[in-house]
C-alpha positions as a LaTeX table, in Angstrom:
\begin{tabular}{lrrr}
\hline
Residue & $x$ (\AA) & $y$ (\AA) & $z$ (\AA) \\
\hline
Met1 & $-58.23$ & 28.04 & $-9.97$ \\
Lys2 & $-60.23$ & 28.62 & $-6.78$ \\
Tyr3 & $-59.26$ & 31.70 & $-4.88$ \\
Arg4 & $-57.60$ & 31.32 & $-1.59$ \\
Pro5 & $-57.04$ & 34.09 & 1.05 \\
Pro6 & $-53.32$ & 34.79 & 1.74 \\
Met7 & $-53.78$ & 34.08 & 5.37 \\
Met8 & $-54.86$ & 30.49 & 4.56 \\
Asp9 & $-51.66$ & 30.01 & 2.59 \\
Arg10 & $-49.60$ & 31.22 & 5.65 \\
Cys11 & $-51.50$ & 28.91 & 7.99 \\
Met12 & $-51.03$ & 25.93 & 5.64 \\
Lys13 & $-47.38$ & 26.67 & 5.35 \\
Met14 & $-47.09$ & 26.82 & 9.16 \\
Met15 & $-48.81$ & 23.45 & 9.46 \\
Lys16 & $-46.57$ & 21.77 & 6.77 \\
Glu17 & $-43.51$ & 23.01 & 8.62 \\
Arg18 & $-44.82$ & 21.53 & 11.85 \\
Gly19 & $-45.64$ & 18.32 & 10.21 \\
Cys20 & $-49.44$ & 18.72 & 10.69 \\
Met21 & $-50.37$ & 17.96 & 7.22 \\
Gly22 & $-49.08$ & 16.25 & 3.88 \\
Glu23 & $-48.49$ & 17.75 & 0.47 \\
Lys24 & $-52.23$ & 17.90 & $-0.41$ \\
Thr25 & $-53.57$ & 21.38 & $-0.46$ \\
Pro26 & $-56.79$ & 21.06 & 1.79 \\
Gly27 & $-59.85$ & 22.92 & 2.34 \\
Ile28 & $-60.46$ & 24.01 & 5.99 \\
Met29 & $-62.44$ & 20.78 & 6.71 \\
Asp30 & $-59.49$ & 18.66 & 5.35 \\
Met31 & $-57.21$ & 20.13 & 7.98 \\
Arg32 & $-58.88$ & 17.87 & 10.82 \\
Pro33 & $-56.70$ & 15.09 & 12.05 \\
Thr34 & $-57.25$ & 11.77 & 10.25 \\
Thr35 & $-54.36$ & 9.56 & 10.99 \\
Gln36 & $-52.39$ & 8.83 & 14.10 \\
Lys37 & $-49.54$ & 11.00 & 13.05 \\
Asp38 & $-51.88$ & 13.87 & 12.39 \\
Arg39 & $-53.58$ & 13.23 & 15.75 \\
Gln40 & $-50.12$ & 13.30 & 17.46 \\
Ala41 & $-49.17$ & 16.49 & 15.55 \\
Ala42 & $-52.48$ & 18.20 & 16.51 \\
Ser43 & $-52.03$ & 17.20 & 20.21 \\
Asp44 & $-48.62$ & 18.93 & 20.11 \\
Leu45 & $-50.60$ & 22.20 & 19.97 \\
Gly46 & $-51.47$ & 21.53 & 23.49 \\
Gly47 & $-48.24$ & 23.10 & 24.51 \\
Tyr48 & $-49.52$ & 26.37 & 23.26 \\
Asn49 & $-51.22$ & 28.84 & 25.42 \\
Gln50 & $-54.92$ & 28.81 & 24.74 \\
Lys51 & $-54.97$ & 32.57 & 24.57 \\
Glu52 & $-52.18$ & 32.53 & 21.83 \\
Leu53 & $-54.32$ & 30.07 & 19.76 \\
Glu54 & $-57.40$ & 32.24 & 20.29 \\
Cys55 & $-55.48$ & 35.31 & 19.16 \\
Leu56 & $-54.17$ & 33.39 & 16.05 \\
Phe57 & $-57.73$ & 32.31 & 15.12 \\
Glu58 & $-59.04$ & 35.86 & 15.81 \\
Asp59 & $-56.39$ & 37.28 & 13.39 \\
Trp60 & $-57.27$ & 34.70 & 10.69 \\
Leu61 & $-61.08$ & 35.40 & 11.19 \\
Leu62 & $-60.50$ & 39.17 & 10.70 \\
Leu63 & $-58.43$ & 38.57 & 7.55 \\
Leu64 & $-61.18$ & 36.14 & 6.25 \\
Glu65 & $-63.86$ & 38.86 & 7.03 \\
Asp66 & $-61.94$ & 41.38 & 5.06 \\
Glu67 & $-61.51$ & 38.98 & 2.12 \\
Ile68 & $-65.34$ & 38.08 & 2.18 \\
Leu69 & $-66.06$ & 41.92 & 2.26 \\
Leu70 & $-64.07$ & 42.38 & $-0.73$ \\
Phe71 & $-65.68$ & 39.39 & $-2.51$ \\
Val72 & $-69.23$ & 40.59 & $-1.78$ \\
Lys73 & $-68.73$ & 44.38 & $-2.07$ \\
Asp74 & $-70.34$ & 44.92 & $-5.46$ \\
Gln75 & $-72.94$ & 42.15 & $-5.01$ \\
Thr76 & $-76.66$ & 43.20 & $-4.53$ \\
Glu77 & $-77.33$ & 39.64 & $-3.27$ \\
Ile78 & $-75.08$ & 37.54 & $-1.17$ \\
Asp79 & $-75.15$ & 33.71 & $-1.74$ \\
Leu80 & $-73.80$ & 31.90 & 1.29 \\
Lys81 & $-73.15$ & 28.79 & $-0.89$ \\
Gln82 & $-71.13$ & 30.95 & $-3.19$ \\
Val83 & $-69.09$ & 32.45 & $-0.45$ \\
Ser84 & $-68.54$ & 29.01 & 1.17 \\
Ser85 & $-67.32$ & 27.59 & $-2.12$ \\
His86 & $-65.18$ & 30.51 & $-2.98$ \\
Phe87 & $-63.30$ & 30.35 & 0.26 \\
Ser88 & $-63.27$ & 26.60 & 0.68 \\
Ile89 & $-65.22$ & 26.84 & 4.02 \\
Ser90 & $-68.37$ & 25.20 & 5.05 \\
Glu91 & $-71.82$ & 26.99 & 4.78 \\
Asn92 & $-72.01$ & 27.14 & 8.60 \\
Ser93 & $-68.58$ & 29.02 & 8.61 \\
Ala94 & $-69.68$ & 31.31 & 6.02 \\
Thr95 & $-73.02$ & 32.03 & 7.92 \\
Phe96 & $-71.00$ & 32.60 & 11.09 \\
Val97 & $-68.66$ & 35.20 & 9.27 \\
Ile98 & $-71.61$ & 37.00 & 7.53 \\
Lys99 & $-73.53$ & 37.20 & 10.74 \\
Arg100 & $-70.61$ & 38.77 & 12.47 \\
Leu101 & $-70.38$ & 41.29 & 9.52 \\
Ile102 & $-74.09$ & 42.10 & 9.72 \\
Lys103 & $-73.84$ & 42.62 & 13.58 \\
Arg104 & $-71.05$ & 45.05 & 12.87 \\
Gly105 & $-73.19$ & 46.82 & 10.30 \\
Glu106 & $-70.67$ & 46.00 & 7.46 \\
Ile107 & $-73.33$ & 43.93 & 5.47 \\
Asn108 & $-76.96$ & 44.54 & 5.28 \\
Ala109 & $-79.06$ & 41.44 & 6.29 \\
Ala110 & $-81.33$ & 42.18 & 3.40 \\
Gln111 & $-78.56$ & 41.27 & 0.95 \\
Ile112 & $-78.47$ & 37.69 & 1.98 \\
Ala113 & $-79.97$ & 35.27 & $-0.51$ \\
Glu114 & $-82.83$ & 33.13 & 0.75 \\
His115 & $-81.85$ & 29.51 & 0.83 \\
Gly116 & $-83.98$ & 28.03 & 3.66 \\
Glu117 & $-82.33$ & 27.85 & 7.02 \\
Asn118 & $-79.23$ & 29.86 & 6.33 \\
Arg119 & $-80.68$ & 33.21 & 6.70 \\
\hline
\end{tabular}
């Protein structure tokens, strides 16, 4: 079974409660609206303050960063494809998070596996 961070479970539960998604357990990219009902549910977020949504995203991102740090802590080389697969996020998202961690000095850039443009 693929590992899923606890925050993702909480976010998915909230989305189910609000009718934003069906019973399928999605990856982050599967959460985008695909049907008219899903689009309507997503537009309902318009009632939320932009700052509140930014805070929720930032909280989720910090939790994801912590989870990624735990995942890579004993690795001498960090493979972005492995990180993205493990956390069910895109490689671009994995790259974004890893770059934030490098910028804060929590990961050494030399640890990143060379896979073309991801470095």
